[in-house]
All heavy atoms as an XYZ file, in Angstrom:
886
protein
N      77.676    123.879     31.474
C      77.185    122.801     32.180
C      75.861    122.373     31.566
O      74.906    123.090     31.278
C      76.916    123.185     33.607
C      76.538    121.944     34.411
S      76.409    121.943     36.180
C      76.439    123.394     36.882
N      75.748    120.960     31.125
C      74.632    120.403     30.407
C      73.985    119.367     31.186
O      74.794    118.717     32.046
C      75.047    119.998     29.154
C      75.500    121.027     28.147
N      74.572    121.895     27.551
C      76.722    121.431     27.683
C      75.378    122.792     26.827
N      76.648    122.504     26.946
N      72.718    119.202     30.937
C      72.001    118.013     31.641
C      71.647    118.331     33.008
O      72.071    119.317     33.614
N      70.817    117.569     33.608
C      70.415    117.744     34.960
C      69.360    118.827     35.130
O      68.895    119.451     34.192
N      68.841    118.895     36.293
C      67.789    119.906     36.615
C      68.444    121.287     36.828
O      69.404    121.393     37.634
C      67.061    119.529     37.884
C      65.891    120.353     38.287
C      65.095    119.707     39.390
C      63.934    120.594     39.678
N      63.207    120.021     40.814
N      67.912    122.195     36.149
C      68.429    123.591     36.291
C      67.280    124.491     36.747
O      66.123    124.283     36.451
C      69.009    124.122     34.942
C      70.202    123.333     34.482
C      70.797    123.846     33.141
N      69.769    123.944     32.094
C      69.340    122.958     31.318
N      69.893    121.684     31.550
N      68.599    123.129     30.369
N      67.666    125.562     37.452
C      66.703    126.508     38.015
C      66.080    127.268     36.942
O      66.825    127.781     36.012
C      67.377    127.470     38.996
C      66.522    128.462     39.660
C      65.713    127.846     40.771
O      66.153    126.811     41.244
O      64.521    128.303     40.889
N      64.709    127.279     36.919
C      63.936    128.035     35.787
C      63.930    127.300     34.434
O      63.372    127.880     33.613
N      64.409    126.115     34.350
C      64.329    125.419     33.096
C      62.992    124.706     32.771
O      62.318    124.411     33.806
C      65.389    124.483     32.963
N      62.577    124.593     31.633
C      61.357    123.955     31.288
C      60.121    124.743     31.253
O      60.228    126.061     31.408
N      59.001    124.187     30.961
C      57.768    124.810     30.948
C      57.186    125.307     32.371
O      57.357    124.566     33.277
C      56.672    123.933     30.290
C      55.386    124.639     30.105
C      54.272    123.669     29.740
N      54.678    122.780     28.623
C      53.844    122.568     27.565
N      52.663    123.133     27.587
N      54.129    121.766     26.726
N      56.744    126.496     32.453
C      56.183    127.031     33.693
C      54.916    126.218     34.085
O      54.136    125.801     33.259
C      55.770    128.401     33.450
C      56.910    129.333     33.035
C      57.416    130.183     34.298
N      58.452    131.092     33.790
C      59.662    131.058     34.136
N      60.028    130.044     35.059
N      60.538    131.870     33.786
N      54.771    125.969     35.366
C      53.647    125.304     35.956
C      52.364    126.089     35.589
O      52.374    127.259     35.684
C      53.760    125.104     37.428
C      54.619    123.979     37.879
C      54.382    123.662     39.207
C      55.128    122.469     39.671
N      54.968    122.063     41.042
N      51.368    125.317     35.184
C      50.010    125.922     34.859
C      49.958    126.471     33.528
O      48.897    126.989     33.128
N      51.030    126.495     32.764
C      50.907    127.007     31.312
C      50.164    126.040     30.469
O      50.133    124.759     30.627
C      52.293    127.239     30.733
O      53.000    126.078     30.616
N      49.494    126.563     29.414
C      48.686    125.781     28.602
C      49.422    125.372     27.401
O      50.129    126.133     26.824
C      47.318    126.434     28.262
O      47.734    127.624     27.512
C      46.501    126.735     29.333
N      49.157    124.115     26.944
C      49.830    123.702     25.665
C      48.841    124.112     24.536
O      47.680    124.556     24.739
C      50.140    122.141     25.644
C      48.876    121.299     25.879
O      47.773    121.765     25.688
N      49.168    120.119     26.360
N      49.197    123.829     23.197
C      48.352    124.299     22.242
C      47.007    123.505     22.197
O      45.925    124.049     21.906
C      49.085    123.857     20.840
O      50.298    124.477     20.891
C      48.266    124.532     19.578
N      46.958    122.190     22.466
C      45.680    121.446     22.552
C      44.724    121.983     23.519
O      43.629    122.215     23.225
C      46.119    119.990     22.757
C      44.791    119.126     22.779
C      45.181    117.655     22.981
N      43.973    116.894     23.068
C      43.981    115.622     23.365
N      45.089    115.103     23.715
N      42.893    115.034     23.462
N      45.267    122.277     24.803
C      44.395    122.757     25.805
C      43.830    124.110     25.431
O      42.709    124.519     25.726
C      45.152    122.884     27.183
O      45.701    121.646     27.386
C      44.329    123.285     28.328
N      44.670    125.036     24.856
C      44.209    126.281     24.346
C      43.169    126.302     23.347
O      42.150    126.925     23.457
C      45.419    127.129     23.911
N      43.226    125.326     22.449
C      42.249    125.191     21.435
C      40.900    124.632     21.966
O      39.888    125.180     21.627
C      42.779    124.275     20.286
C      43.868    124.884     19.505
C      41.625    123.841     19.306
C      44.624    123.995     18.505
N      41.094    123.619     22.918
C      39.763    123.144     23.656
C      39.085    124.254     24.471
O      37.905    124.261     24.470
C      40.218    121.989     24.507
C      40.559    120.644     23.711
C      41.148    119.611     24.616
O      41.212    119.751     25.845
O      41.466    118.562     24.042
N      39.920    125.020     25.026
C      39.272    126.074     25.949
C      38.635    127.158     25.078
O      37.525    127.646     25.286
C      40.357    126.814     26.748
C      40.694    125.953     27.945
C      41.732    126.683     28.784
N      42.118    125.786     30.006
C      43.129    126.133     30.811
N      43.820    127.273     30.584
N      43.437    125.236     31.692
N      39.192    127.488     23.887
C      38.631    128.342     22.983
C      37.291    127.865     22.398
O      36.357    128.609     22.302
C      39.595    128.802     21.809
N      37.349    126.543     22.067
C      36.103    125.941     21.525
C      35.064    125.901     22.486
O      33.828    126.205     22.234
C      36.453    124.533     21.028
N      35.281    125.607     23.784
C      34.268    125.524     24.878
C      33.736    127.024     25.012
O      32.551    127.139     25.172
C      35.027    125.121     26.135
O      35.524    123.738     25.886
C      33.997    124.953     27.345
N      34.586    128.003     25.011
C      34.161    129.319     25.117
C      33.144    129.714     24.070
O      32.287    130.428     24.272
C      35.399    130.399     25.219
C      35.828    130.569     26.633
C      36.836    131.676     26.716
N      38.059    131.211     27.494
C      39.223    130.938     27.027
N      39.442    131.222     25.676
N      40.213    130.641     27.692
N      33.490    129.294     22.843
C      32.748    129.635     21.685
C      31.189    129.014     21.819
O      30.334    129.653     21.601
C      33.280    129.181     20.455
C      34.501    130.026     19.926
C      35.162    129.439     18.760
O      34.807    128.509     18.161
O      36.342    130.057     18.420
N      31.244    127.715     22.370
C      30.023    127.016     22.513
C      29.188    127.730     23.664
O      27.946    127.978     23.408
C      30.270    125.629     22.884
C      30.756    124.730     21.825
C      30.989    123.294     22.407
C      31.685    122.427     21.395
N      31.933    121.136     21.890
N      29.790    128.214     24.661
C      29.126    128.870     25.747
C      28.558    130.267     25.162
O      27.340    130.526     25.554
C      30.026    129.116     26.992
C      30.283    127.782     27.623
C      29.392    130.060     27.931
C      31.378    127.753     28.681
N      29.343    130.998     24.527
C      28.930    132.219     23.895
C      27.690    131.951     23.006
O      26.727    132.774     22.913
C      30.005    132.940     23.197
C      31.090    133.439     24.181
O      30.715    133.510     25.383
O      32.203    133.578     23.690
N      27.829    130.843     22.206
C      26.669    130.605     21.274
C      25.363    130.332     21.951
O      24.299    130.779     21.547
C      27.019    129.552     20.331
N      25.402    129.490     23.131
C      24.274    129.182     23.932
C      23.764    130.522     24.485
O      22.535    130.745     24.390
C      24.648    128.172     24.987
C      24.878    126.792     24.209
C      23.548    128.056     25.998
C      25.505    125.748     25.205
N      24.574    131.369     25.025
C      24.123    132.564     25.663
C      23.436    133.540     24.718
O      22.547    134.189     24.926
C      25.284    133.191     26.355
C      25.503    132.538     27.653
C      26.608    133.328     28.447
C      26.934    132.650     29.753
N      27.905    133.481     30.479
N      24.055    133.500     23.328
C      23.497    134.449     22.384
C      22.095    133.948     21.817
O      21.201    134.761     21.528
C      24.329    134.640     21.299
O      24.532    133.377     20.499
N      21.865    132.654     21.997
C      20.568    132.095     21.513
C      19.432    132.380     22.568
O      18.335    132.328     22.192
C      20.656    130.630     21.318
C      21.517    130.246     20.145
C      21.785    128.734     20.089
O      21.223    127.979     20.937
O      22.622    128.347     19.267
N      19.820    132.616     23.747
C      18.712    132.812     24.780
C      19.315    132.512     26.114
O      20.477    132.595     26.346
N      18.414    132.124     26.928
C      18.687    131.720     28.311
C      19.445    130.409     28.448
O      19.138    129.433     27.715
C      17.523    131.693     29.185
C      16.826    132.999     29.365
C      15.531    132.885     30.143
O      14.645    132.010     29.778
O      15.370    133.630     31.180
N      20.278    130.261     29.338
C      20.903    128.955     29.668
C      19.899    128.106     30.435
O      18.946    128.619     30.948
C      22.244    129.170     30.534
O      21.836    129.651     31.776
C      23.185    130.049     29.760
N      20.050    126.781     30.349
C      19.112    125.924     31.279
C      18.995    126.361     32.703
O      17.953    126.380     33.282
C      19.725    124.527     31.127
C      20.444    124.611     29.800
C      21.000    125.990     29.695
N      20.066    126.889     33.311
C      20.106    127.189     34.734
C      19.226    128.515     34.784
O      18.303    128.616     35.781
C      21.436    127.543     35.221
C      21.525    128.027     36.683
C      20.843    127.024     37.631
C      23.031    128.359     37.040
N      19.314    129.424     33.994
C      18.520    130.638     33.984
C      17.058    130.322     33.795
O      16.196    130.983     34.391
C      19.089    131.646     32.903
C      20.326    132.231     33.108
C      21.058    132.987     31.966
O      20.598    132.668     30.872
O      21.833    133.787     32.214
N      16.795    129.412     32.990
C      15.280    129.013     32.770
C      14.768    128.472     34.051
O      13.692    128.746     34.490
C      15.219    127.962     31.575
C      13.795    127.469     31.561
C      15.517    128.590     30.251
N      15.525    127.521     34.594
C      15.054    126.922     35.912
C      14.805    127.860     36.951
O      13.793    127.972     37.673
C      16.027    125.995     36.439
C      16.071    124.606     35.765
C      17.348    123.746     36.235
C      14.823    123.769     36.125
N      15.673    128.921     37.151
C      15.679    129.913     38.107
C      14.408    130.873     37.935
O      13.656    131.332     38.751
C      16.906    130.701     38.343
C      18.177    129.957     38.826
C      19.394    130.822     38.801
C      17.799    129.405     40.269
N      14.146    131.184     36.587
C      13.121    132.108     36.192
C      11.780    131.399     36.553
O      10.853    132.004     37.113
C      13.186    132.423     34.697
C      12.061    133.364     34.279
C      12.247    133.776     32.835
N      12.480    132.739     31.852
C      11.659    131.883     31.460
N      10.384    131.906     31.872
N      12.097    130.779     30.629
N      11.707    130.075     36.148
C      10.433    129.335     36.418
C      10.153    129.209     37.917
O       9.036    129.465     38.512
C      10.414    127.978     35.786
C      10.499    128.074     34.228
C       9.327    127.126     36.260
C      10.749    126.846     33.554
N      11.241    129.002     38.750
C      11.164    128.862     40.203
C      10.602    130.139     40.813
O       9.769    130.090     41.700
C      12.494    128.424     40.726
C      12.472    128.218     42.230
S      14.096    127.880     42.893
C      14.883    129.397     42.820
N      11.223    131.246     40.362
C      10.795    132.549     40.961
C       9.392    132.968     40.524
O       8.723    133.735     41.294
C      11.846    133.607     40.591
C      13.189    133.439     41.238
C      14.191    134.380     40.875
N      15.469    134.081     41.422
C      16.636    134.104     40.817
N      16.744    134.485     39.572
N      17.720    133.811     41.462
N       8.939    132.594     39.334
C       7.701    132.976     38.828
C       6.512    132.130     39.277
O       5.331    132.580     39.270
C       7.681    133.191     37.231
N       6.804    130.973     39.676
C       5.719    129.947     39.944
C       5.143    130.236     41.297
O       5.687    130.685     42.293
C       6.288    128.499     39.888
O       5.339    127.588     40.142
N       3.791    129.856     41.390
C       3.145    129.932     42.555
C       2.906    128.581     43.214
O       2.537    128.297     44.316
C       1.730    130.587     42.385
C       1.716    131.893     41.777
C       2.223    132.935     42.796
C       2.124    134.301     42.206
N       3.034    135.170     42.735
N       3.165    127.520     42.350
C       2.888    126.202     42.746
C       4.197    125.665     43.566
O       5.294    125.705     43.019
C       2.656    125.217     41.605
C       2.487    123.755     41.867
O       2.200    123.566     43.074
O       2.508    122.948     40.901
N       4.017    125.205     44.679
C       5.092    124.857     45.692
C       5.881    123.623     45.171
O       7.044    123.567     45.224
C       4.682    124.527     47.059
C       5.785    124.413     48.108
C       5.177    124.289     49.425
O       4.335    125.042     49.892
O       5.685    123.437     50.281
N       5.231    122.668     44.475
C       5.822    121.561     44.005
C       6.777    121.957     42.739
O       7.916    121.296     42.744
C       4.772    120.517     43.530
N       6.328    122.805     41.927
C       7.309    123.276     40.918
C       8.489    123.986     41.400
O       9.573    123.833     40.864
C       6.393    124.224     39.986
C       7.367    124.810     38.866
C       5.301    123.357     39.290
N       8.209    124.884     42.397
C       9.341    125.548     42.992
C      10.414    124.542     43.596
O      11.568    124.724     43.369
C       8.850    126.601     44.115
C       7.988    127.596     43.464
C      10.029    127.095     44.908
C       7.342    128.516     44.509
N       9.902    123.500     44.280
C      10.775    122.532     44.852
C      11.574    121.871     43.805
O      12.775    121.628     43.883
C      10.001    121.579     45.777
C       9.606    122.395     47.086
C      10.891    120.436     46.229
C       8.697    121.682     47.977
N      10.893    121.418     42.733
C      11.514    120.604     41.667
C      12.620    121.507     40.952
O      13.765    121.070     40.650
C      10.493    120.185     40.660
C       9.621    118.990     41.175
O      10.109    118.348     42.149
O       8.504    118.762     40.533
N      12.256    122.739     40.671
C      13.281    123.557     40.021
C      14.455    123.921     40.955
O      15.581    123.884     40.480
C      12.576    124.983     39.696
S      11.444    124.872     38.398
N      14.187    124.063     42.322
C      15.276    124.264     43.230
C      16.166    123.056     43.296
O      17.419    123.226     43.296
C      14.770    124.637     44.574
N      15.599    121.900     43.344
C      16.383    120.608     43.338
C      17.237    120.495     42.081
O      18.396    120.084     42.107
C      15.531    119.496     43.452
C      14.984    119.182     44.798
C      14.152    117.883     44.876
C      13.439    117.700     46.211
N      12.681    116.514     46.172
N      16.644    120.837     40.914
C      17.405    120.717     39.667
C      18.486    121.779     39.545
O      19.507    121.503     38.974
C      16.527    120.820     38.508
N      18.262    122.996     40.159
C      19.243    124.101     39.995
C      20.391    124.090     41.066
O      21.429    124.498     40.900
C      18.528    125.391     40.018
N      20.125    123.358     42.138
C      21.082    123.377     43.273
C      22.471    122.856     42.971
O      23.459    123.468     43.404
C      20.313    122.563     44.482
N      22.609    121.714     42.218
C      23.986    121.319     41.901
C      24.841    122.305     41.186
O      26.071    122.304     41.189
C      23.875    120.008     41.116
C      22.505    119.519     41.464
C      21.631    120.746     41.771
N      24.203    123.176     40.419
C      24.904    124.223     39.552
C      25.336    125.447     40.444
O      26.204    126.032     40.066
C      24.063    124.595     38.348
C      23.737    123.509     37.503
C      22.465    122.864     37.557
C      24.688    122.997     36.511
C      22.229    121.805     36.664
C      24.480    121.988     35.722
C      23.166    121.351     35.802
O      22.857    120.396     34.896
N      24.676    125.590     41.539
C      24.927    126.792     42.330
C      25.690    126.414     43.637
O      26.591    127.087     44.010
C      23.599    127.456     42.690
C      22.867    127.960     41.482
C      23.785    128.654     43.641
C      21.490    128.461     41.650
N      25.366    125.386     44.301
C      25.922    124.967     45.499
C      26.665    123.626     45.318
O      26.093    122.587     45.048
C      24.878    124.731     46.643
C      24.027    125.923     46.897
N      24.506    127.157     47.366
C      22.744    126.199     46.483
C      23.529    128.082     47.337
N      22.456    127.508     46.859
N      27.999    123.637     45.587
C      28.640    122.298     45.462
C      28.382    121.387     46.470
O      27.898    121.645     47.531
C      30.156    122.714     45.589
C      30.080    124.016     46.334
C      28.870    124.633     46.031
N      28.406    120.023     46.211
C      28.047    118.974     47.181
C      29.252    118.889     48.008
O      30.315    118.850     47.624
C      27.873    117.776     46.406
C      26.330    117.184     46.256
C      26.364    115.885     45.692
C      24.982    115.493     45.713
N      24.721    114.142     45.074
N      29.023    118.534     49.335
C      30.061    118.252     50.241
C      30.409    116.784     50.240
O      29.527    116.003     50.089
C      29.560    118.686     51.690
C      29.102    120.085     51.950
C      28.566    120.369     53.352
C      30.257    120.990     51.672
N      31.625    116.667     50.204
C      32.059    115.192     50.199
C      32.177    114.574     51.605
O      32.444    115.361     52.534
C      33.382    115.025     49.505
O      34.377    115.748     50.260
N      31.832    113.371     51.711
C      31.826    112.674     53.009
C      33.217    112.398     53.339
O      34.051    111.938     52.524
C      30.886    111.462     53.132
O      31.412    110.570     52.181
N      33.568    112.449     54.699
C      34.980    112.135     55.180
C      34.768    111.172     56.270
O      33.986    111.270     57.093
C      35.721    113.402     55.658
C      37.014    113.032     56.211
C      35.810    114.418     54.607
N      35.568    110.029     56.183
C      35.532    108.938     57.122
C      36.918    109.171     57.962
O      37.895    109.046     57.384
C      35.334    107.622     56.526
C      35.213    106.496     57.642
C      35.021    105.234     56.937
O      34.651    105.180     55.764
O      35.188    104.254     57.638
N      36.720    109.168     59.294
C      37.939    109.241     60.122
C      38.230    107.844     60.496
O      37.400    107.246     61.164
C      37.704    110.120     61.385
C      37.489    111.675     60.943
N      38.537    112.429     60.564
C      36.382    112.337     60.871
C      38.055    113.576     60.251
N      36.733    113.592     60.417
N      39.424    107.391     60.087
C      39.838    106.025     60.543
C      41.047    106.127     61.374
O      41.857    107.122     61.346
C      40.267    105.306     59.263
C      39.123    105.009     58.288
C      39.590    104.088     57.195
C      38.384    103.810     56.267
N      38.887    103.011     55.102
N      41.171    105.172     62.277
C      42.356    105.053     63.194
C      43.477    104.412     62.431
O      43.346    103.436     61.635
N      44.716    104.866     62.791
C      45.945    104.206     62.287
C      46.177    103.109     63.278
O      46.186    103.307     64.391
C      46.997    105.183     62.194
C      48.260    104.725     61.600
O      48.298    103.680     61.095
O      49.384    105.465     61.851
N      46.540    101.867     62.786
C      46.945    100.783     63.807
C      48.092    101.183     64.704
O      48.012    100.761     65.842
C      47.345     99.560     62.765
C      46.778     99.926     61.568
C      46.595    101.449     61.417
N      48.968    101.943     64.241
C      50.123    102.386     65.093
C      49.756    103.563     65.998
O      50.388    103.773     66.952
C      51.305    102.756     64.190
C      51.843    101.614     63.383
O      51.629    100.473     63.808
O      52.381    101.805     62.217
N      48.774    104.280     65.482
C      48.365    105.519     66.338
C      46.804    105.545     66.267
O      46.230    106.401     65.551
C      48.988    106.820     65.589
C      48.715    107.997     66.467
O      48.387    107.950     67.657
N      48.925    109.156     65.843
N      46.096    104.787     67.126
C      44.690    104.532     66.973
C      43.987    105.906     67.586
O      44.578    106.670     68.365
C      44.362    103.434     68.042
C      45.527    103.354     68.925
C      46.756    103.821     68.182
N      42.807    106.091     67.065
C      41.974    107.324     67.520
C      41.630    107.094     68.984
O      41.410    106.006     69.454
C      40.675    107.370     66.701
C      40.863    107.821     65.240
C      39.474    107.760     64.560
C      41.472    109.139     65.097
N      41.560    108.126     69.747
C      41.217    108.067     71.211
C      40.042    108.901     71.445
O      40.044    110.033     70.971
C      42.594    108.530     71.868
C      42.373    108.397     73.366
C      43.679    108.964     74.038
O      44.793    108.710     73.517
O      43.543    109.634     75.082
N      39.117    108.214     72.124
C      37.986    109.066     72.627
C      38.205    109.535     74.042
O      38.438    108.801     74.897
C      36.695    108.157     72.587
O      36.567    107.730     71.247
C      35.511    108.885     72.940
N      37.968    110.891     74.295
C      38.138    111.408     75.537
C      36.729    111.926     75.990
O      36.109    112.727     75.295
C      39.129    112.606     75.500
C      39.222    113.211     76.863
C      40.496    112.076     75.054
N      36.292    111.473     77.186
C      35.105    111.929     77.747
C      35.270    112.681     78.990
O      36.134    112.227     79.832
C      34.116    110.752     77.904
O      33.943    109.999     76.712
C      32.782    111.206     78.413
N      34.813    113.867     79.143
C      34.966    114.636     80.405
C      33.625    114.945     80.940
O      32.785    115.485     80.290
C      35.742    115.892     80.010
C      35.962    116.778     81.317
C      36.797    118.048     80.938
N      36.667    118.853     82.026
C      37.051    120.123     82.009
N      37.562    120.599     80.909
N      37.052    120.941     83.057
N      33.482    114.498     82.204
C      32.168    114.852     82.879
C      32.526    115.904     83.929
O      33.442    115.722     84.881
C      31.590    113.644     83.544
C      31.233    112.589     82.326
C      30.358    113.897     84.321
C      30.799    111.221     82.826
N      31.784    117.047     84.060
C      32.125    118.014     84.993
C      30.804    118.312     85.704
O      29.654    118.565     85.030
C      32.556    119.226     84.214
C      33.019    120.450     85.148
C      33.392    121.639     84.404
O      34.065    121.384     83.285
O      33.305    122.758     84.804
N      30.832    118.299     87.048
C      29.680    118.620     87.890
C      29.429    120.201     87.885
O      30.407    120.892     88.001
C      29.843    118.111     89.345
C      29.931    116.589     89.384
C      30.341    116.147     90.763
C      28.715    115.848     88.870
N      28.266    120.617     87.731
C      27.998    122.125     87.867
C      26.898    122.296     88.823
O      26.049    121.426     89.065
C      27.653    122.648     86.441
O      26.551    122.021     85.992
C      28.704    122.326     85.366
N      26.860    123.452     89.368
C      25.735    124.013     90.096
C      25.058    125.079     89.441
O      25.682    125.897     88.616
C      26.243    124.303     91.453
O      27.027    125.442     91.357
N      23.758    125.330     89.645
C      22.981    126.456     88.954
C      23.539    127.883     89.284
O      23.353    128.787     88.535
C      21.578    126.197     89.333
C      21.592    125.237     90.485
C      22.879    124.604     90.430
N      24.068    127.958     90.498
C      24.462    129.377     90.818
C      25.885    129.537     90.699
O      26.748    128.724     91.124
C      24.187    129.788     92.338
C      24.753    128.845     93.415
C      24.114    127.471     93.536
O      22.917    127.208     93.256
O      24.826    126.582     94.073
N      26.277    130.544     89.954
C      27.786    130.855     89.687
C      28.231    131.929     90.461
O      27.499    132.940     90.832
N      29.526    132.025     90.829
C      30.128    133.048     91.548
C      30.621    134.181     90.679
O      30.702    135.259     91.104
C      31.383    132.583     92.421
C      30.935    131.587     93.422
C      32.183    131.256     94.327
N      31.801    130.011     95.012
C      32.647    129.177     95.552
N      33.938    129.482     95.380
N      32.461    128.177     96.293
N      30.924    133.786     89.492
C      31.562    134.961     88.569
C      30.560    135.577     87.739
O      30.929    136.118     86.589
C      32.615    134.271     87.650
C      32.104    133.125     86.844
O      30.872    132.828     86.907
N      32.828    132.465     86.056
N      29.228    135.512     88.145
C      28.257    136.247     87.308
C      27.553    135.338     86.267
O      26.605    135.763     85.577
N      28.252    134.089     86.027
C      27.579    133.396     84.968
C      26.500    132.424     85.657
O      26.377    132.455     86.894
C      28.715    132.387     84.401
O      29.009    131.405     85.405
N      25.651    131.860     84.881
C      24.574    130.972     85.458
C      25.012    129.641     85.729
O      24.212    128.872     86.410
C      23.480    131.050     84.570
C      23.725    130.437     83.109
O      24.979    130.377     82.902
O      22.859    130.036     82.376
N      26.226    129.299     85.450
C      26.702    127.901     85.782
C      28.134    128.001     86.334
O      28.933    128.862     85.901
C      26.769    127.027     84.609
C      25.436    126.655     84.015
C      25.191    125.215     84.337
N      23.871    124.931     83.923
C      23.068    124.062     84.596
N      23.524    123.641     85.718
N      22.015    123.760     84.120
N      28.464    127.269     87.316
C      29.883    127.186     87.795
C      30.090    125.782     88.248
O      29.189    124.992     88.463
C      29.964    128.125     88.991
N      31.352    125.488     88.401
C      31.729    124.109     88.854
C      31.189    123.875     90.188
O      31.311    124.632     91.139
C      33.244    124.035     88.819
N      30.647    122.713     90.537
C      30.091    122.337     91.815
C      31.201    122.050     92.766
O      32.323    121.546     92.356
C      29.197    121.194     91.695
N      30.953    122.309     93.984
C      32.030    122.050     94.964
C      31.878    120.521     95.351
O      30.796    119.975     95.622
C      31.741    122.847     96.178
C      31.744    124.392     95.929
C      33.154    124.769     95.549
O      34.134    124.350     96.014
N      33.369    125.562     94.530
N      33.032    119.775     95.464
C      33.035    118.408     95.803
C      33.168    118.360     97.309
O      34.060    119.030     97.816
C      34.230    117.703     95.065
O      34.161    117.964     93.730
C      34.192    116.307     95.363
N      32.362    117.575     97.932
C      32.503    117.526     99.375
C      33.785    116.992     99.845
O      34.409    116.122     99.092
C      31.337    116.477     99.759
C      30.523    116.320     98.536
C      31.316    116.776     97.384
N      34.266    117.406    101.002
C      35.555    116.912    101.498
C      35.472    115.320    101.659
O      34.491    114.722    102.069
C      35.796    117.603    102.848
C      35.989    119.082    102.800
S      37.382    119.553    101.701
C      38.609    119.408    102.822
N      36.727    114.728    101.385
C      36.674    113.309    101.556
C      36.360    112.567    100.401
O      36.465    111.355    100.338
N      35.742    113.121     99.335
C      35.411    112.490     98.149
C      36.499    112.740     97.020
O      36.912    113.867     96.865
C      34.031    113.006     97.673
C      33.602    112.330     96.387
C      32.898    112.794     98.654
N      36.818    111.714     96.303
C      37.802    111.763     95.233
C      39.162    112.154     95.726
O      39.762    112.901     95.071
C      37.275    112.573     94.072
C      35.948    112.219     93.508
C      34.849    113.150     93.597
C      35.807    111.007     92.820
C      33.647    112.748     93.075
C      34.635    110.649     92.314
C      33.541    111.530     92.331
N      39.547    111.724     96.738
C      40.869    111.830     97.241
C      41.146    113.141     97.997
O      42.303    113.434     98.343
N      40.213    114.050     98.231
C      40.383    115.153     98.941
C      40.472    114.888    100.431
O      39.650    114.058    100.904
C      39.339    116.272     98.628
C      39.558    116.889     97.266
C      38.695    117.961     97.225
N      38.898    118.759     95.879
C      38.251    119.766     95.586
N      37.289    120.264     96.346
N      38.387    120.346     94.410
N      41.230    115.678    101.191
C      41.546    115.477    102.562
C      40.479    115.337    103.545
O      40.266    114.934    104.528
């Protein structure tokens, strides 16, 4: 049987081609060369930050080093779908300071005749 999609045929997902492998090797060589020459820029910033007594220098170094250590959070906007709009639910519960179950708050008792009670 020839042609069509066959189970296990083709290149495996995530495998690298020759070009990608060469680029990765070159990048590794550059990184190794930088490290063998001395400290990386991040290491310099962290060393200065830790050794400094001046608060302004510490803050500047921390700001410069932060993106390399802590990833930025992306903002997410929640939008409603026209066919299925977002719904806001608000619940108001009356409480009294004394609780029966040992907690410091409990649901307040609604007087008889209020809100449809007998």
